[in-house]
Structure formats: structure tokens, C-alpha cells
Wavefront OBJ file of the C-alpha trace (Angstrom):
o trace
v 8.001 88.106 178.955
v 8.058 85.496 181.668
v 11.459 84.535 181.088
v 12.685 88.447 182.266
v 10.107 87.846 185.569
v 11.697 85.118 186.454
v 15.605 86.569 186.181
v 14.005 89.606 188.097
v 13.055 87.766 190.717
v 15.818 86.000 190.712
v 18.531 88.647 190.948
v 16.112 90.496 193.198
v 15.342 87.239 195.811
v 16.234 88.967 198.861
v 14.183 92.379 197.562
v 10.083 93.702 198.180
v 7.977 92.379 194.552
v 5.289 93.112 196.764
v 3.352 94.997 198.812
v -0.409 94.033 199.621
v -2.549 94.870 203.323
v 0.932 96.304 204.838
v 2.239 93.011 204.457
v 5.113 92.390 201.909
v 6.638 89.543 199.761
v 10.312 89.055 197.997
v 10.948 88.024 194.785
v 12.373 84.535 195.654
v 9.200 83.763 197.711
v 6.585 85.354 195.021
v 9.162 82.777 191.918
v 8.473 79.904 194.857
v 4.831 80.323 195.547
v 4.636 81.177 191.598
v 5.808 77.271 191.440
v 3.870 75.657 194.028
v 1.442 77.162 191.496
v 1.790 75.656 188.302
v 2.806 72.269 190.400
v -0.520 72.836 191.550
v -2.400 72.969 187.683
v -0.431 69.648 186.808
v -1.564 68.470 190.795
v -5.260 68.845 188.764
v -4.542 67.576 185.069
v -4.116 70.956 184.126
v -2.204 71.507 180.552
v -1.097 74.905 178.795
v -3.503 75.551 175.927
v -6.288 75.408 178.837
v -8.603 78.243 179.789
v -9.186 79.263 183.650
v -11.338 81.643 184.590
v -10.215 83.927 187.708
v -13.571 85.740 189.333
v -11.304 86.886 192.482
v -10.952 89.917 193.888
v -7.415 91.848 194.744
v -5.100 89.862 196.658
v -1.379 89.169 196.619
v -3.041 84.788 195.477
v -4.904 86.866 192.573
v -1.313 87.669 191.069
v 0.651 84.997 191.667
v -2.635 82.771 189.662
v -1.780 85.462 186.885
v 1.986 84.890 186.506
v 1.576 80.878 187.026
v -0.911 80.736 184.897
v 1.147 82.757 182.018
v 4.751 81.071 183.419
v 2.666 77.711 182.069
v 0.498 78.215 178.900
v -3.159 78.885 180.592
v -5.390 81.615 178.611
v -7.368 83.536 181.655
v -10.258 84.765 181.307
v -10.607 87.209 183.670
v -13.945 88.546 185.724
v -13.216 92.076 187.579
v -16.815 91.820 188.027
v -17.642 88.607 190.131
v -20.651 89.509 191.548
v -22.630 89.293 187.865
v -23.616 85.257 187.739
v -25.169 86.349 183.824
v -22.081 88.001 182.556
v -19.993 84.605 184.634
v -22.247 82.349 182.819
v -21.984 83.726 179.752
v -18.816 83.769 179.241
v -18.119 79.782 181.301
v -20.473 79.105 177.509
v -18.270 81.290 175.420
l 1 2 3 4 5 6 7 8 9 10 11 12 13 14 15 16 17 18 19 20 21 22 23 24 25 26 27 28 29 30 31 32 33 34 35 36 37 38 39 40 41 42 43 44 45 46 47 48 49 50 51 52 53 54 55 56 57 58 59 60 61 62 63 64 65 66 67 68 69 70 71 72 73 74 75 76 77 78 79 80 81 82 83 84 85 86 87 88 89 90 91 92 93 94
């Protein structure tokens, strides 16, 4: 899946990949942002198969994080109810 994502981004680097709140982002920029996030993970000593908890509201950065996690092999736990602190605690303990 991630190889197909990378190839699509490279082939369509100047085409619009994402529109969020009236701002467009090209495939090339999306791929660059994913690579930057993977490098950030490495700088923080995150390793493939680590687990990260994401409790973001939908945004461009949220999607970059998801693609970067998949690219780098990090397991994602997504909480869509980010205001439910009990659920967050239960998920972190699991």
C-alpha cells in the first residue's frame, strides 16, 4: 500500500492531492511532509512496531501523521473521541 502511495505522489507531484479548509496541497508536498514526519520520528527514537496514540481532530497534519506511521511501520491507535479522557487512559494502559 505504501509503495503505491509513494509512486502516486511521485507521478503526480504537481497535482492537487488534498484540499482542506480551502487550501490545496500537491502530491509532491504531501510526500515531502510525510518524509519530514518520518525523520521527526527517527529523531525522537521512535522505531518501527512502536505504538503511537493519535487523538487529533481531522486536519492535514492528521493525515500526514497517518501516512508517516504507515510508511515507517508504526502501529497507530486512533481516538476520535479526544474529549473522553477515561477512554484515553484505558487505551494507553491496554
